[in-house]
N, CA, C and O of each residue as an XYZ file, in Angstrom:
592
protein
N      -1.809     -0.446    -18.932
C      -1.264     -0.380    -17.589
C      -0.645     -1.730    -17.244
O      -1.208     -2.786    -17.536
N       0.516     -1.672    -16.622
C       1.192     -2.871    -16.153
C       1.304     -2.790    -14.627
O       1.692     -1.758    -14.079
N       0.961     -3.886    -13.950
C       1.131     -3.992    -12.503
C       2.277     -4.969    -12.276
O       2.299     -6.056    -12.854
N       3.225     -4.581    -11.436
C       4.385     -5.430    -11.183
C       4.930     -5.172     -9.780
O       4.583     -4.185     -9.133
N       5.793     -6.084     -9.327
C       6.499     -5.861     -8.070
C       7.484     -4.703     -8.272
O       8.108     -4.576     -9.326
N       7.604     -3.885     -7.266
C       8.562     -2.787     -7.325
C       9.979     -3.337     -7.222
O      10.214     -4.396     -6.639
N      10.906     -2.601     -7.795
C      12.326     -2.935     -7.734
C      13.076     -1.720     -7.197
O      12.492     -0.644     -7.069
N      14.355     -1.875     -6.884
C      15.132     -0.705     -6.454
C      15.110      0.439     -7.464
O      15.322      1.591     -7.085
N      14.858      0.148     -8.744
C      14.755      1.210     -9.752
C      13.547      2.119     -9.527
O      13.480      3.210    -10.094
N      12.604      1.684     -8.715
C      11.398      2.473     -8.434
C      11.558      3.355     -7.194
O      10.611      4.027     -6.785
N      12.728      3.355     -6.608
C      12.948      4.061     -5.344
C      12.509      5.523     -5.398
O      11.802      5.978     -4.499
N      12.902      6.258     -6.412
C      12.572      7.695     -6.475
C      11.059      7.915     -6.540
O      10.533      8.809     -5.877
N      10.370      7.113     -7.325
C       8.909      7.243     -7.410
C       8.271      6.931     -6.061
O       7.354      7.634     -5.634
N       8.742      5.892     -5.390
C       8.164      5.521     -4.095
C       8.438      6.576     -3.030
O       7.594      6.822     -2.167
N       9.597      7.193     -3.083
C       9.891      8.301     -2.168
C       8.905      9.443     -2.420
O       8.312      9.972     -1.480
N       8.734      9.816     -3.670
C       7.812     10.911     -4.013
C       6.391     10.568     -3.592
O       5.682     11.425     -3.065
N       5.966      9.334     -3.815
C       4.611      8.930     -3.453
C       4.415      8.970     -1.944
O       3.391      9.463     -1.472
N       5.371      8.463     -1.179
C       5.227      8.485      0.275
C       5.242      9.907      0.812
O       4.537     10.205      1.776
N       6.024     10.787      0.212
C       5.974     12.201      0.592
C       4.576     12.754      0.291
O       4.021     13.514      1.084
N       4.018     12.371     -0.847
C       2.668     12.817     -1.209
C       1.617     12.324     -0.227
O       0.723     13.078      0.159
N       1.718     11.060      0.180
C       0.775     10.516      1.165
C       0.825     11.335      2.449
O      -0.210     11.741      2.976
N       2.027     11.572      2.943
C       2.196     12.288      4.214
C       1.651     13.717      4.123
O       1.010     14.202      5.056
N       1.904     14.375      3.016
C       1.406     15.749      2.844
C      -0.123     15.773      2.783
O      -0.770     16.585      3.445
N      -0.684     14.876      1.983
C      -2.123     14.891      1.762
C      -2.925     14.440      2.973
O      -4.004     14.974      3.229
N      -2.422     13.475      3.715
C      -3.218     12.918      4.809
C      -2.927     13.547      6.163
O      -3.818     13.637      7.008
N      -1.684     13.986      6.379
C      -1.317     14.489      7.702
C      -0.646     15.853      7.665
O      -0.207     16.353      8.701
N      -0.559     16.463      6.481
C       0.138     17.735      6.324
C       1.524     17.649      6.960
O       1.932     18.519      7.730
N       2.230     16.579      6.617
C       3.491     16.237      7.249
C       4.587     16.133      6.196
O       4.373     15.582      5.116
N       5.750     16.660      6.516
C       6.926     16.497      5.658
C       7.798     15.423      6.273
O       8.273     15.570      7.400
N       8.012     14.340      5.535
C       8.849     13.249      6.014
C      10.319     13.558      5.768
O      10.663     14.211      4.782
N      11.177     13.094      6.653
C      12.612     13.256      6.494
C      13.063     12.438      5.279
O      12.936     11.213      5.286
N      13.582     13.088      4.248
C      13.917     12.361      3.026
C      15.011     11.308      3.217
O      14.985     10.271      2.555
N      15.952     11.554      4.091
C      17.017     10.580      4.324
C      16.466      9.318      4.970
O      16.802      8.208      4.557
N      15.624      9.483      5.979
C      15.007      8.333      6.636
C      14.100      7.582      5.672
O      14.106      6.352      5.634
N      13.324      8.323      4.897
C      12.404      7.713      3.942
C      13.163      6.912      2.883
O      12.790      5.780      2.576
N      14.215      7.490      2.330
C      15.033      6.803      1.319
C      15.607      5.515      1.901
O      15.562      4.462      1.266
N      16.140      5.608      3.102
C      16.724      4.437      3.754
C      15.662      3.375      4.041
O      15.893      2.187      3.817
N      14.504      3.801      4.533
C      13.437      2.866      4.876
C      12.873      2.139      3.671
O      12.675      0.925      3.713
N      12.616      2.866      2.605
C      12.085      2.236      1.396
C      13.149      1.355      0.757
O      12.856      0.244      0.316
N      14.373      1.842      0.704
C      15.457      1.055      0.123
C      15.673     -0.249      0.873
O      15.864     -1.303      0.266
N      15.640     -0.170      2.184
C      15.811     -1.372      3.009
C      14.662     -2.353      2.789
O      14.878     -3.561      2.692
N      13.451     -1.830      2.712
C      12.272     -2.676      2.486
C      12.368     -3.382      1.133
O      12.070     -4.572      1.034
N      12.779     -2.661      0.097
C      12.889     -3.248     -1.230
C      13.990     -4.310     -1.306
O      13.907     -5.243     -2.104
N      15.008     -4.162     -0.479
C      16.155     -5.069     -0.531
C      15.893     -6.415      0.134
O      16.659     -7.359     -0.061
N      14.834     -6.514      0.908
C      14.522     -7.776      1.584
C      13.025     -7.992      1.530
O      12.257     -7.030      1.525
N      12.607     -9.230      1.489
C      11.174     -9.490      1.371
C      10.560    -10.087      2.628
O       9.426    -10.564      2.584
N      11.274    -10.074      3.743
C      10.730    -10.696      4.948
C       9.571     -9.906      5.554
O       8.752    -10.472      6.279
N       9.493     -8.621      5.271
C       8.421     -7.796      5.841
C       7.255     -7.585      4.886
O       6.153     -7.249      5.320
N       7.485     -7.777      3.592
C       6.434     -7.550      2.621
C       7.006     -7.135      1.281
O       8.155     -7.439      0.960
N       6.188     -6.434      0.497
C       6.609     -6.026     -0.843
C       5.768     -4.848     -1.313
O       4.678     -4.598     -0.798
N       6.288     -4.137     -2.289
C       5.563     -3.076     -2.985
C       5.118     -3.601     -4.343
O       5.821     -4.389     -4.976
N       3.949     -3.161     -4.784
C       3.575     -3.307     -6.176
C       3.387     -1.908     -6.739
O       3.045     -0.971     -6.018
N       3.614     -1.785     -8.031
C       3.452     -0.491     -8.684
C       2.617     -0.656     -9.947
O       2.586     -1.719    -10.566
N       1.948      0.421    -10.303
C       1.223      0.504    -11.575
C       2.036      1.405    -12.484
O       2.480      2.482    -12.085
N       2.222      0.951    -13.699
C       3.058      1.667    -14.648
C       2.269      1.893    -15.938
O       1.631      0.976    -16.456
N       2.321      3.119    -16.444
C       1.699      3.462    -17.718
C       2.759      4.123    -18.582
O       3.390      5.098    -18.171
N       2.950      3.592    -19.769
C       3.947      4.125    -20.703
C       5.319      4.288    -20.052
O       6.009      5.284    -20.271
N       5.701      3.297    -19.252
C       7.012      3.308    -18.621
C       7.146      4.203    -17.404
O       8.242      4.346    -16.861
N       6.054      4.808    -16.967
C       6.089      5.723    -15.808
C       5.259      5.135    -14.679
O       4.119      4.721    -14.888
N       5.832      5.100    -13.484
C       5.110      4.610    -12.314
C       4.091      5.667    -11.900
O       4.444      6.820    -11.651
N       2.812      5.258    -11.830
C       1.738      6.203    -11.521
C       0.973      5.839    -10.251
O       0.104      6.592     -9.811
N       1.293      4.687     -9.662
C       0.620      4.286     -8.430
C       1.419      3.216     -7.713
O       2.215      2.494     -8.314
N       1.183      3.133     -6.398
C       1.888      2.115     -5.617
C       1.016      1.633     -4.470
O       0.066      2.290     -4.045
N       1.381      0.475     -4.002
C       0.691     -0.152     -2.874
C       1.724     -1.052     -2.196
O       2.422     -1.814     -2.865
N       1.821     -0.963     -0.873
C       2.755     -1.790     -0.137
C       1.979     -2.826      0.663
O       0.939     -2.520      1.247
N       2.486     -4.045      0.686
C       1.928     -5.110      1.509
C       2.917     -5.420      2.621
O       4.105     -5.619      2.363
N       2.428     -5.462      3.862
C       3.227     -5.967      4.981
C       2.472     -7.126      5.598
O       1.259     -7.256      5.431
N       3.203     -7.967      6.312
C       2.643     -9.212      6.832
C       2.343     -9.122      8.321
O       3.123     -8.564      9.093
N       1.199     -9.679      8.711
C       0.835     -9.789     10.135
C       0.349    -11.214     10.396
O      -0.644    -11.660      9.821
N       1.057    -11.909     11.263
C       0.630    -13.251     11.661
C      -0.571    -13.137     12.583
O      -0.585    -12.292     13.478
N      -1.588    -13.981     12.378
C      -2.739    -14.027     13.270
C      -2.882    -15.443     13.814
O      -3.186    -16.385     13.082
N      -2.657    -15.563     15.100
C      -2.808    -16.876     15.726
C      -4.280    -17.279     15.777
O      -4.588    -18.470     15.792
N      -5.176    -16.324     15.805
C      -6.604    -16.635     15.824
C      -7.041    -17.378     14.573
O      -7.958    -18.198     14.619
N      -6.385    -17.092     13.455
C      -6.783    -17.696     12.184
C      -5.702    -18.616     11.601
O      -5.869    -19.195     10.527
N      -4.584    -18.734     12.343
C      -3.481    -19.580     11.906
C      -3.059    -19.226     10.487
O      -2.948    -20.091      9.619
N      -2.826    -17.938     10.273
C      -2.447    -17.482      8.948
C      -1.931    -16.059      8.986
O      -1.598    -15.530     10.046
N      -1.871    -15.452      7.824
C      -1.284    -14.130      7.657
C      -2.299    -13.176      7.037
O      -2.934    -13.490      6.031
N      -2.439    -12.008      7.653
C      -3.148    -10.905      7.006
C      -2.130    -10.119      6.206
O      -1.015     -9.874      6.669
N      -2.515     -9.729      5.015
C      -1.710     -8.796      4.243
C      -2.269     -7.403      4.521
O      -3.419     -7.107      4.197
N      -1.439     -6.553      5.124
C      -1.808     -5.171      5.377
C      -1.478     -4.346      4.138
O      -0.351     -4.364      3.645
N      -2.462     -3.637      3.654
C      -2.282     -2.731      2.517
C      -1.893     -1.374      3.087
O      -2.624     -0.784      3.882
N      -0.739     -0.898      2.669
C      -0.220      0.372      3.184
C       0.383      1.187      2.045
O       0.539      0.708      0.922
N       0.712      2.418      2.369
C       1.408      3.306      1.426
C       0.746      3.322      0.056
O       1.418      3.263     -0.974
N      -0.571      3.403      0.059
C      -1.328      3.478     -1.195
C      -1.227      4.900     -1.737
O      -1.494      5.869     -1.026
N      -0.844      5.009     -2.988
C      -0.773      6.326     -3.612
C      -0.959      6.190     -5.112
O      -0.399      5.302     -5.754
N      -1.752      7.085     -5.645
C      -1.919      7.206     -7.094
C      -1.623      8.655     -7.450
O      -2.149      9.582     -6.834
N      -0.782      8.833     -8.443
C      -0.442     10.170     -8.921
C      -1.732     10.952     -9.181
O      -2.644     10.430     -9.822
N      -1.825     12.197     -8.695
C      -3.077     12.959     -8.842
C      -3.608     13.034    -10.275
O      -4.822     13.042    -10.477
N      -2.733     13.087    -11.256
C      -3.182     13.170    -12.652
C      -3.805     11.867    -13.146
O      -4.426     11.844    -14.208
N      -3.646     10.792    -12.392
C      -4.140      9.483    -12.817
C      -5.217      8.917    -11.890
O      -5.570      7.742    -11.991
N      -5.727      9.735    -11.005
C      -6.739      9.242    -10.073
C      -8.085      9.064    -10.761
O      -8.377      9.675    -11.789
N      -8.906      8.188    -10.141
C     -10.258      7.873    -10.626
C     -10.215      7.219    -12.006
O     -11.127      7.385    -12.817
N      -9.128      6.468    -12.258
C      -8.987      5.766    -13.538
C      -8.808      4.265    -13.335
O      -8.424      3.557    -14.266
N      -9.082      3.773    -12.133
C      -9.012      2.345    -11.880
C      -7.644      1.813    -11.490
O      -7.437      0.600    -11.461
N      -6.721      2.690    -11.194
C      -5.369      2.232    -10.875
C      -5.335      1.512     -9.532
O      -4.743      0.438     -9.424
N      -5.960      2.087     -8.508
C      -5.970      1.368     -7.230
C      -6.691      0.027     -7.379
O      -6.232     -0.982     -6.843
N      -7.787      0.006     -8.085
C      -8.524     -1.245     -8.292
C      -7.616     -2.295     -8.927
O      -7.623     -3.452     -8.507
N      -6.845     -1.911     -9.922
C      -5.927     -2.849    -10.573
C      -4.855     -3.330     -9.596
O      -4.518     -4.514     -9.588
N      -4.316     -2.434     -8.777
C      -3.319     -2.830     -7.778
C      -3.925     -3.812     -6.775
O      -3.307     -4.823     -6.441
N      -5.121     -3.515     -6.302
C      -5.797     -4.367     -5.323
C      -6.113     -5.741     -5.918
O      -5.878     -6.767     -5.280
N      -6.636     -5.754     -7.116
C      -6.955     -7.038     -7.750
C      -5.696     -7.865     -7.981
O      -5.739     -9.093     -7.908
N      -4.591     -7.210     -8.255
C      -3.327     -7.924     -8.414
C      -2.905     -8.591     -7.105
O      -2.499     -9.752     -7.112
N      -2.995     -7.877     -5.986
C      -2.588     -8.517     -4.725
C      -3.573     -9.621     -4.329
O      -3.185    -10.590     -3.678
N      -4.830     -9.482     -4.712
C      -5.771    -10.575     -4.468
C      -5.329    -11.834     -5.220
O      -5.358    -12.932     -4.664
N      -4.928    -11.675     -6.461
C      -4.455    -12.821     -7.255
C      -3.186    -13.415     -6.656
O      -3.031    -14.634     -6.599
N      -2.276    -12.541     -6.206
C      -1.050    -13.039     -5.576
C      -1.372    -13.822     -4.311
O      -0.756    -14.852     -4.036
N      -2.337    -13.334     -3.545
C      -2.712    -13.995     -2.290
C      -3.327    -15.365     -2.539
O      -3.177    -16.268     -1.716
N      -4.010    -15.529     -3.653
C      -4.599    -16.833     -3.979
C      -3.533    -17.912     -4.116
O      -3.824    -19.098     -3.959
N      -2.316    -17.512     -4.403
C      -1.209    -18.452     -4.554
C      -0.498    -18.727     -3.217
O       0.418    -19.547     -3.158
N      -0.916    -18.050     -2.165
C      -0.281    -18.168     -0.851
C      -1.303    -18.734      0.130
O      -2.172    -17.995      0.591
N      -1.227    -20.018      0.461
C      -2.258    -20.635      1.305
C      -2.368    -20.050      2.710
O      -3.413    -20.188      3.346
N      -1.314    -19.398      3.210
C      -1.372    -18.827      4.556
C      -2.110    -17.494      4.637
O      -2.448    -17.046      5.733
N      -2.367    -16.850      3.491
C      -3.028    -15.542      3.512
C      -4.504    -15.748      3.822
O      -5.217    -16.447      3.102
N      -4.951    -15.115      4.923
C      -6.345    -15.267      5.361
C      -7.186    -14.028      5.077
O      -8.406    -14.068      5.233
N      -6.560    -12.930      4.665
C      -7.330    -11.734      4.362
C      -6.454    -10.508      4.213
O      -5.226    -10.574      4.272
N      -7.132     -9.382      4.015
C      -6.473     -8.105      3.799
C      -6.978     -7.115      4.844
O      -8.139     -7.160      5.250
N      -6.108     -6.242      5.264
C      -6.482     -5.157      6.162
C      -5.809     -3.881      5.684
O      -4.780     -3.915      5.008
N      -6.402     -2.771      6.043
C      -5.772     -1.485      5.800
C      -6.329     -0.476      6.781
O      -7.382     -0.688      7.381
N      -5.624      0.607      6.934
C      -6.174      1.719      7.684
C      -6.257      2.905      6.737
O      -5.479      3.031      5.792
N      -7.219      3.767      7.018
C      -7.472      4.903      6.135
C      -7.724      6.136      7.004
O      -8.321      6.042      8.077
N      -7.268      7.270      6.533
C      -7.464      8.532      7.229
C      -8.964      8.780      7.368
O      -9.724      8.556      6.426
N      -9.380      9.236      8.525
C     -10.806      9.358      8.865
C     -11.608     10.194      7.878
O     -12.774      9.897      7.618
N     -11.002     11.226      7.332
C     -11.727     12.135      6.441
C     -11.553     11.789      4.962
O     -12.078     12.501      4.105
N     -10.840     10.731      4.649
C     -10.612     10.363      3.247
C     -11.788      9.519      2.751
O     -11.674      8.306      2.578
N     -12.900     10.181      2.532
C     -14.141      9.506      2.162
C     -14.071      8.871      0.772
O     -14.683      7.830      0.535
N     -13.329      9.492     -0.143
C     -13.201      8.918     -1.491
C     -12.518      7.557     -1.411
O     -12.968      6.600     -2.041
N     -11.447      7.466     -0.650
C     -10.746      6.179     -0.498
C     -11.648      5.165      0.188
O     -11.685      4.000     -0.210
N     -12.373      5.592      1.212
C     -13.259      4.677      1.932
C     -14.311      4.098      0.987
O     -14.609      2.905      1.042
N     -14.865      4.930      0.132
C     -15.862      4.452     -0.838
C     -15.244      3.450     -1.805
O     -15.870      2.450     -2.158
N     -14.019      3.722     -2.228
C     -13.332      2.797     -3.133
C     -13.147      1.443     -2.462
O     -13.427      0.410     -3.070
N     -12.683      1.435     -1.227
C     -12.448      0.181     -0.511
C     -13.761     -0.597     -0.345
O     -13.791     -1.818     -0.499
N     -14.827      0.116     -0.034
C     -16.122     -0.542      0.133
C     -16.606     -1.143     -1.190
O     -17.139     -2.252     -1.211
N     -16.423     -0.419     -2.280
C     -16.844     -0.929     -3.594
C     -16.091     -2.195     -3.968
O     -16.599     -3.023     -4.725
N     -14.881     -2.348     -3.440
C     -14.072     -3.531     -3.742
C     -14.335     -4.672     -2.761
O     -13.657     -5.698     -2.796
N     -15.333     -4.483     -1.879
C     -15.738     -5.563     -0.993
C     -15.144     -5.532      0.398
O     -15.372     -6.453      1.182
N     -14.385     -4.495      0.726
C     -13.831     -4.389      2.071
C     -14.874     -3.766      2.987
O     -15.704     -2.967      2.553
N     -14.821     -4.138      4.250
C     -15.766     -3.627      5.238
C     -15.030     -2.950      6.375
O     -13.938     -3.367      6.761
N     -15.638     -1.902      6.907
C     -15.069     -1.240      8.079
C     -15.194     -2.175      9.281
O     -16.226     -2.818      9.479
N     -14.132     -2.239     10.077
C     -14.170     -3.086     11.273
C     -14.557     -2.245     12.481
O     -14.731     -1.030     12.384
N     -14.687     -2.907     13.600
C     -15.032     -2.197     14.823
C     -13.795     -1.850     15.633
O     -13.918     -1.379     16.763
N     -12.617     -2.069     15.092
C     -11.381     -1.733     15.796
C     -10.975     -0.287     15.533
O     -11.218      0.258     14.456
N     -10.359      0.313     16.529
C      -9.697      1.602     16.372
C      -8.205      1.333     16.419
O      -7.768      0.360     17.034
N      -7.435      2.169     15.789
C      -6.000      2.007     15.735
C      -5.346      2.894     16.774
O      -5.638      4.088     16.844
N      -4.468      2.328     17.580
C      -3.673      3.063     18.544
C      -2.209      2.823     18.220
O      -1.855      1.797     17.640
N      -1.351      3.778     18.597
C       0.059      3.568     18.413
C       0.848      4.321     19.462
O       0.349      5.271     20.066
N       2.065      3.903     19.675
C       3.008      4.599     20.548
C       4.346      4.560     19.842
O       4.854      3.484     19.526
N       4.915      5.716     19.595
C       6.211      5.769     18.937
C       7.310      5.841     19.978
O       7.123      6.375     21.071
N       8.459      5.294     19.617
C       9.626      5.399     20.501
C      10.538      6.481     20.011
O      11.580      6.731     20.615
């Protein structure tokens, strides 16, 4: 398995993975045009974050996106882990663990990174167990949002 930063060549895999996330967690079909544009735009600039992918035999089988959040309380940056997806045929084989450990190593090279955060669907107990095994803890915050 190879873990690397995603490139524009990974666009189709990332589109498929994000569609998979939306279907599995929210029973939602994402607009493919918006999704293609959003992922393409994100890959073209690094000011908001980056994607990493796991590749086996030249095929992308997992992805993880990092976005940045400045925290004035800690005078640093949290890396938000988002858009986590592992191809169903490759689950429970350590792919997410490898992706997570890779971003931990990358963060060690960035003095402003103060930690990692993620949100997880309430009923996704398998993912929650994985995050806990990797040393992450549930916080006391709830997530709210308002869309425009």
